[in-house]
N, CA and C of each residue as an Amber inpcrd file, in Angstrom:
protein
   393
 -70.4390000  79.1690000 -17.3030000 -70.8380000  79.7260000 -15.9640000
 -69.4060000  80.1530000 -15.3140000 -69.3420000  81.2550000 -14.6130000
 -68.1370000  81.7050000 -13.9300000 -67.8430000  80.7420000 -12.6680000
 -66.6530000  80.1860000 -12.6690000 -66.1450000  79.3450000 -11.5960000
 -65.6030000  80.0320000 -10.4840000 -65.3540000  81.3090000 -10.5880000
 -64.8160000  82.1770000  -9.5430000 -65.8890000  82.9360000  -8.7700000
 -66.8400000  82.3210000  -8.3660000 -68.0510000  82.9750000  -7.6840000
 -67.8310000  82.9280000  -6.2180000 -68.3120000  83.8580000  -5.5920000
 -68.1770000  83.9150000  -4.0160000 -69.4830000  83.2980000  -3.5630000
 -69.6370000  83.2010000  -2.2080000 -70.6840000  82.5110000  -1.6160000
 -71.9920000  83.2950000  -1.8300000 -72.0140000  84.7030000  -1.6210000
 -73.2830000  85.4500000  -1.9120000 -73.7550000  85.2340000  -3.2850000
 -72.8730000  85.3160000  -4.2490000 -73.2310000  85.1040000  -5.7820000
 -73.9490000  83.7840000  -5.9630000 -73.3390000  82.7470000  -5.3530000
 -73.9730000  81.4480000  -5.5350000 -75.3480000  81.3970000  -4.8660000
 -75.4750000  81.8820000  -3.7730000 -76.9210000  81.9370000  -3.0840000
 -77.8470000  82.7930000  -3.9320000 -77.4650000  83.8310000  -4.5420000
 -78.2820000  84.6850000  -5.2680000 -78.7690000  84.0370000  -6.5820000
 -77.8000000  83.0870000  -7.1400000 -78.0820000  82.4120000  -8.3480000
 -79.2140000  81.2710000  -8.0520000 -79.0550000  80.6420000  -6.7910000
 -79.9900000  79.6490000  -6.3680000 -81.3560000  80.3420000  -6.2780000
 -81.4140000  81.4090000  -5.6090000 -82.5610000  82.2420000  -5.3340000
 -83.2880000  82.5580000  -6.6440000 -82.5790000  82.9860000  -7.6450000
 -83.1380000  83.3620000  -8.8630000 -83.4120000  82.1240000  -9.7790000
 -83.1460000  81.0080000  -9.3490000 -83.4440000  79.7170000 -10.1040000
 -82.3800000  79.5100000 -11.2540000 -81.2550000  80.1160000 -11.1820000
 -80.2490000  79.9100000 -12.2120000 -79.3450000  78.6970000 -11.8610000
 -79.4340000  78.3060000 -10.5910000 -78.4900000  77.2000000 -10.2170000
 -79.1950000  76.1430000  -9.2850000 -79.0270000  74.9260000  -9.5910000
 -79.7410000  74.0620000  -8.6190000 -79.0190000  73.9830000  -7.2680000
 -79.8750000  73.3490000  -6.2180000 -79.1870000  73.2620000  -5.0030000
 -78.0890000  72.3370000  -4.8340000 -78.1250000  71.2410000  -5.6950000
 -76.9240000  70.3240000  -5.7150000 -75.6960000  71.0930000  -6.3380000
 -75.8680000  71.8140000  -7.4870000 -74.7550000  72.5250000  -7.9210000
 -74.1460000  73.4780000  -7.1470000 -75.1050000  74.2210000  -6.3350000
 -74.6940000  75.2050000  -5.4460000 -73.9500000  74.6430000  -4.2670000
 -74.4060000  73.4670000  -3.7660000 -73.7170000  72.7460000  -2.7840000
 -72.2930000  72.3020000  -3.2470000 -72.1230000  71.9530000  -4.3700000
 -70.8150000  71.6150000  -4.9660000 -69.9530000  72.7940000  -5.0020000
 -70.4160000  73.8960000  -5.3510000 -69.6380000  75.1510000  -5.5650000
 -69.2690000  75.6710000  -4.2310000 -70.1640000  75.5970000  -3.1620000
 -69.8380000  76.0710000  -1.8490000 -68.7770000  75.1250000  -1.2310000
 -68.8560000  73.8750000  -1.4650000 -67.8870000  72.8410000  -0.9420000
 -66.4760000  73.3300000  -1.5630000 -66.4140000  73.6060000  -2.8050000
 -65.2190000  73.9830000  -3.5170000 -64.6090000  75.1530000  -2.9370000
 -65.4730000  76.1130000  -2.4910000 -64.8850000  77.2720000  -1.8900000
 -64.3890000  77.1080000  -0.5490000 -64.9170000  76.1700000   0.3050000
 -64.4660000  75.7720000   1.5290000 -63.1240000  74.9870000   1.3360000
 -62.9870000  74.1180000   0.3560000 -61.8920000  73.2010000   0.2590000
 -61.1700000  73.4560000  -1.1560000 -60.3810000  74.4690000  -1.3120000
 -59.8100000  74.7190000  -2.6620000 -58.7290000  73.6710000  -2.9480000
 -58.5310000  73.3430000  -4.2560000 -57.6840000  72.4450000  -4.5190000
 -56.2290000  72.7710000  -4.0860000 -55.4230000  71.8960000  -3.7940000
 -53.9460000  72.1880000  -3.1410000 -53.2040000  72.7990000  -4.4810000
 -52.3910000  73.6020000  -4.0950000 -51.4540000  74.3380000  -5.0290000
 -50.4890000  73.3810000  -5.6370000 -50.2220000  73.3430000  -6.8620000
 -49.2280000  72.4210000  -7.4770000 -47.8660000  72.7100000  -6.9860000
 -47.2050000  71.5180000  -6.7730000 -45.7190000  71.4850000  -6.2550000
 -44.8830000  71.6660000  -7.4400000 -43.9390000  72.6450000  -7.3610000
 -43.0810000  72.8720000  -8.5040000 -42.1320000  71.7010000  -8.5350000
 -41.7390000  71.1280000  -9.7300000 -40.9070000  69.9720000  -9.8510000
 -39.4480000  70.3330000  -9.5840000 -38.7140000  69.5070000  -9.0360000
 -37.3310000  69.8110000  -8.7440000 -36.3590000  69.1780000  -9.7450000
 -35.2240000  69.7550000  -9.7690000 -34.1960000  69.1540000 -10.7140000
 -33.9170000  67.8070000 -10.3030000 -33.6130000  66.6880000 -11.0850000
 -33.1500000  65.4680000 -10.6230000 -31.8060000  65.5600000 -10.1200000
 -31.6160000  64.5630000  -9.1000000 -30.3610000  64.5340000  -8.4170000
 -29.2570000  63.8880000  -9.3130000 -27.9860000  64.3870000  -9.1910000
 -26.9400000  63.6760000  -9.9930000 -26.6890000  62.3420000  -9.3350000
 -26.1460000  61.4060000 -10.1740000 -25.8640000  60.1120000  -9.8000000
 -24.8690000  60.0570000  -8.7620000 -24.7780000  58.9630000  -7.8010000
 -23.7830000  58.7150000  -6.9040000 -22.5800000  58.2670000  -7.5510000
 -21.4380000  58.7080000  -7.0360000 -20.1340000  58.1340000  -7.4860000
 -20.0370000  56.6650000  -7.0280000 -19.2690000  55.8590000  -7.5810000
 -19.1670000  54.4740000  -7.2000000 -18.6270000  54.2700000  -5.6680000
 -17.7460000  55.3750000  -5.3040000 -17.3170000  55.3370000  -3.8750000
 -18.4030000  55.5440000  -2.8770000 -19.3730000  56.3410000  -3.2550000
 -20.4170000  56.8290000  -2.2810000 -21.2900000  55.5270000  -2.0850000
 -21.4010000  54.4540000  -2.9650000 -22.2250000  53.3450000  -2.7550000
 -21.7050000  52.4580000  -1.6110000 -20.4760000  52.5980000  -1.2360000
 -19.8570000  51.7930000  -0.2150000 -19.7610000  52.6030000   1.0110000
 -19.9320000  53.8490000   1.1160000 -19.9390000  54.6520000   2.2810000
 -21.1880000  54.4440000   3.1220000 -20.8990000  54.7570000   4.4430000
 -22.1020000  54.7340000   5.3850000 -22.1590000  55.8820000   6.2770000
 -23.2300000  56.2610000   6.6560000 -23.5860000  57.2800000   7.7070000
 -23.8680000  56.5090000   9.0370000 -23.0910000  56.8860000   9.9630000
 -23.2790000  56.2400000  11.3140000 -23.8120000  57.1930000  12.3820000
 -24.7410000  56.8070000  13.1080000 -25.2660000  57.4150000  14.3690000
 -25.0360000  56.5870000  15.4690000 -24.3970000  56.9920000  16.5840000
 -24.1610000  56.2000000  17.7050000 -24.4600000  57.1480000  18.9700000
 -25.3020000  56.4790000  19.7430000 -25.6800000  57.1640000  21.1460000
 -24.9560000  56.2740000  22.1880000 -24.1300000  56.9190000  22.9430000
 -23.3740000  56.2910000  23.9500000 -23.6000000  56.7640000  25.3770000
 -23.7330000  55.9100000  26.4780000 -23.9470000  56.2230000  27.6620000
 -22.5900000  56.7770000  28.2530000 -22.6630000  58.0580000  28.8060000
 -21.3460000  58.6120000  29.2410000 -20.8170000  57.9110000  30.4740000
 -21.6100000  57.3570000  31.4170000 -21.1400000  56.7590000  32.5000000
 -20.5190000  55.3300000  32.2700000 -21.0370000  54.5900000  31.4980000
 -20.5270000  53.2870000  31.2500000 -19.6980000  53.2210000  30.0170000
 -19.9080000  54.2100000  29.1080000 -19.1680000  54.0360000  27.8630000
 -19.6930000  53.1170000  26.7750000 -20.9340000  52.4540000  27.2080000
 -21.4920000  51.5840000  26.3590000 -22.4420000  52.1950000  25.2610000
 -22.5060000  51.6290000  24.1140000 -23.3470000  52.0700000  23.0760000
 -24.8420000  51.7270000  23.4340000 -25.6960000  52.6580000  23.3840000
 -27.0550000  52.4630000  23.6720000 -27.8070000  52.2560000  22.2770000
 -27.3870000  53.0420000  21.2700000 -28.0730000  52.9340000  20.0520000
 -26.9050000  53.0230000  18.9130000 -27.0640000  52.1900000  17.9360000
 -26.0820000  52.2700000  16.6560000 -26.9300000  52.2120000  15.6090000
 -26.9100000  53.1810000  14.6100000 -27.5690000  53.0950000  13.4030000
 -26.5470000  53.3720000  12.2800000 -26.5340000  52.4690000  11.2760000
 -25.7970000  52.4980000  10.1050000 -26.4440000  52.5600000   8.8380000
 -26.4130000  53.5110000   8.1130000 -27.2060000  53.7870000   6.8970000
 -26.3280000  53.9470000   5.7520000 -26.6590000  53.2360000   4.6990000
 -25.8360000  53.3840000   3.4750000 -25.9450000  54.8230000   2.8850000
 -24.9210000  55.3610000   2.3920000 -25.0670000  56.8230000   1.8580000
 -26.0590000  56.8550000   0.6990000 -26.2350000  55.7380000  -0.0240000
 -27.3230000  55.7650000  -1.1030000 -28.8080000  55.9220000  -0.4130000
 -28.9230000  55.3940000   0.7020000 -30.2410000  55.6560000   1.3350000
 -30.2830000  56.9780000   1.9590000 -29.2120000  57.5440000   2.4640000
 -29.1790000  58.8740000   2.9520000 -29.5710000  59.8200000   1.7150000
 -29.0430000  59.5930000   0.5820000 -29.3880000  60.4920000  -0.5880000
 -30.8330000  60.2890000  -1.0060000 -31.2570000  59.0400000  -1.0290000
 -32.7520000  58.8790000  -1.1300000 -33.6230000  59.6460000  -0.2430000
 -33.2650000  59.5270000   1.0180000 -34.0260000  60.2800000   2.0510000
 -34.0810000  61.8580000   1.8770000 -32.9180000  62.3020000   1.4740000
 -32.7640000  63.7510000   1.2200000 -33.6050000  64.0820000  -0.0170000
 -33.4820000  63.2930000  -1.0330000 -34.3780000  63.5090000  -2.2240000
 -35.6740000  63.6160000  -1.8690000 -36.2560000  62.6360000  -1.0400000
 -37.6980000  62.6050000  -0.6290000 -37.9230000  63.7570000   0.2380000
 -37.1700000  64.1230000   1.1290000 -37.3190000  65.1840000   1.9960000
 -37.4360000  66.5520000   1.2010000 -36.7040000  66.6130000   0.1410000
 -36.8220000  67.8470000  -0.7550000 -38.1350000  68.0760000  -1.3710000
 -38.6860000  66.8640000  -1.8020000 -39.9190000  66.8960000  -2.4120000
 -41.1750000  67.0480000  -1.6220000 -41.2080000  66.4900000  -0.3820000
 -42.3300000  66.3150000   0.4550000 -42.4080000  67.2010000   1.6990000
 -41.3480000  68.1070000   1.7830000 -41.3080000  69.0690000   2.9670000
 -41.3500000  70.5360000   2.4260000 -42.4430000  71.0570000   2.1840000
 -42.5320000  72.3890000   1.7090000 -41.9720000  73.4280000   2.6890000
 -42.0470000  73.1670000   3.9980000 -41.5920000  74.0290000   5.0450000
 -39.9970000  74.1350000   4.9400000 -39.3250000  73.2600000   4.2650000
 -37.9270000  73.3640000   3.9360000 -37.5780000  73.8340000   2.7280000
 -38.4320000  74.5860000   2.0770000 -38.2890000  75.0510000   0.7250000
 -36.9970000  75.8320000   0.3880000 -36.4970000  76.6390000   1.5880000
 -35.3580000  77.6050000   1.3330000 -34.0310000  76.7890000   1.3850000
 -34.0690000  75.6690000   1.6540000 -32.7210000  74.9050000   1.8300000
 -32.1190000  74.5960000   0.5310000 -30.8720000  74.6410000   0.4640000
 -30.0120000  74.2020000  -0.8190000 -29.9170000  72.7940000  -0.7260000
 -30.7030000  72.0350000  -1.2310000 -30.5640000  70.5540000  -1.1890000
 -29.3010000  70.1310000  -2.0430000 -29.0120000  70.8460000  -3.0590000
 -27.9000000  70.4760000  -3.7780000 -26.5790000  70.5510000  -3.0420000
 -26.4290000  71.6350000  -2.3270000 -25.3270000  71.8560000  -1.3930000
 -25.1990000  70.7360000  -0.3570000 -26.2450000  70.3220000   0.1380000
 -26.2960000  69.3260000   1.1760000 -25.8010000  67.9130000   0.5160000
 -26.3930000  67.5920000  -0.6830000 -26.0070000  66.3820000  -1.3660000
 -24.4850000  66.4060000  -1.7940000 -23.9790000  67.5880000  -2.2630000
 -22.6770000  67.7290000  -2.5880000 -21.8020000  67.4950000  -1.3300000
 -22.0800000  67.9430000  -0.0640000 -21.2740000  67.6940000   1.0160000
 -21.2530000  66.2040000   1.2940000 -22.3180000  65.5450000   1.0900000
 -22.2960000  64.0040000   1.3640000 -21.6590000  63.4180000   0.0620000
 -21.5860000  63.9260000  -0.9690000 -20.8690000  63.1930000  -2.1130000
 -19.4620000  63.2810000  -2.1350000 -18.8690000  64.3180000  -1.4850000
 -17.3730000  64.4390000  -1.4960000 -16.8610000  63.1780000  -0.7980000
 -15.3300000  63.0630000  -1.0350000 -14.7370000  61.9920000  -0.5390000
 -14.4020000  61.9290000   0.9160000 -14.7690000  63.1640000   1.6030000
 -14.3120000  63.2930000   2.9350000 -15.0370000  62.2440000   3.9210000
 -14.3790000  61.8370000   4.9900000 -14.9290000  60.9910000   5.8320000
 -14.6720000  61.5920000   7.2660000 -15.3350000  61.1020000   8.2870000
 -15.0830000  61.5480000   9.6040000 -16.3240000  62.0730000  10.3010000
 -16.0540000  62.6980000  11.5080000 -17.1420000  63.0080000  12.2640000
 -17.8660000  64.2210000  11.8010000 -19.2480000  64.1690000  11.6790000
 -19.9810000  65.4230000  11.2320000 -20.4130000  66.1740000  12.4250000
 -20.8760000  65.5290000  13.4810000 -21.3130000  66.2700000  14.6420000
 -21.1520000  65.2730000  15.9790000 -20.8980000  65.8980000  16.9690000
 -20.8390000  65.2100000  18.3280000 -21.5810000  66.1400000  19.2560000
 -22.6410000  65.5440000  19.9950000 -23.3010000  66.2980000  21.0330000
 -23.3160000  65.5540000  22.3330000 -23.0920000  66.2060000  23.4550000
 -23.2380000  65.6130000  24.7990000 -24.3130000  66.1250000  25.5910000
 -25.2400000  65.2040000  26.0150000 -26.3320000  65.6640000  26.7860000
 -26.0140000  65.3190000  28.2450000 -25.5800000  66.2920000  29.0640000
 -25.1090000  65.8810000  30.3880000 -26.2790000  65.5820000  31.3110000
 -27.3960000  66.1420000  31.0670000 -28.5700000  65.8280000  31.8440000
 -28.8900000  64.2960000  31.7600000 -29.0730000  63.8270000  30.5020000
 -29.4740000  62.4850000  30.3350000 -28.1200000  61.5720000  30.2930000
 -26.9850000  62.0750000  30.3600000 -25.7580000  61.1990000  30.4260000
 -25.5200000  60.5190000  29.1430000 -25.7500000  61.2320000  27.9960000
 -25.6980000  60.5970000  26.5760000 -24.5940000  61.4040000  25.6480000
 -24.0080000  60.6510000  24.7080000 -23.3340000  61.3070000  23.6160000
 -23.8310000  60.9700000  22.4260000 -24.0440000  61.7360000  21.5160000
 -24.6460000  61.3330000  20.2200000 -23.4460000  61.7490000  19.1380000
 -23.0340000  60.8080000  18.2550000 -21.9470000  61.0600000  17.2430000
 -22.6330000  60.7090000  15.9290000 -22.4140000  61.5170000  14.9860000
 -22.7690000  61.2620000  13.6490000 -21.5180000  61.3920000  12.7700000
 -21.2000000  60.2010000  11.9880000 -19.8970000  60.3460000  11.1750000
 -20.1320000  59.4420000   9.8500000 -19.2890000  59.6990000   8.9970000
 -19.2310000  58.9920000   7.6160000 -18.0830000  58.3440000   7.5110000
 -18.1350000  56.9810000   7.0800000 -16.8280000  56.1810000   6.6170000
 -17.0790000  55.5490000   5.3340000
């Protein structure tokens, strides 16, 4: 039996006695909820260099008035790499990103500030850096 039936064809088959009500209900449900499209597999990520296992990504939020840190987050680069790997697999809306270029940027031996943003309205500075 053809699995690519539309709603009207299924109802006509029930009316003609060619299809049971239960089978028709299953086919109509399948029309409303098609199976998800398969996700294309991504290439495996290259291994981390030994130096990258010791490196850390730091995020620091500082109060501009007092100069005191409000938030400090330190993440091993191996975890950043894992997060990017998972993000590449489970975020289809980011499909156009060159994940390999992003990983390569984190894998090189450079260290230092990646970004610094000051929010004058909230009186905060956010710094992201690698060491």
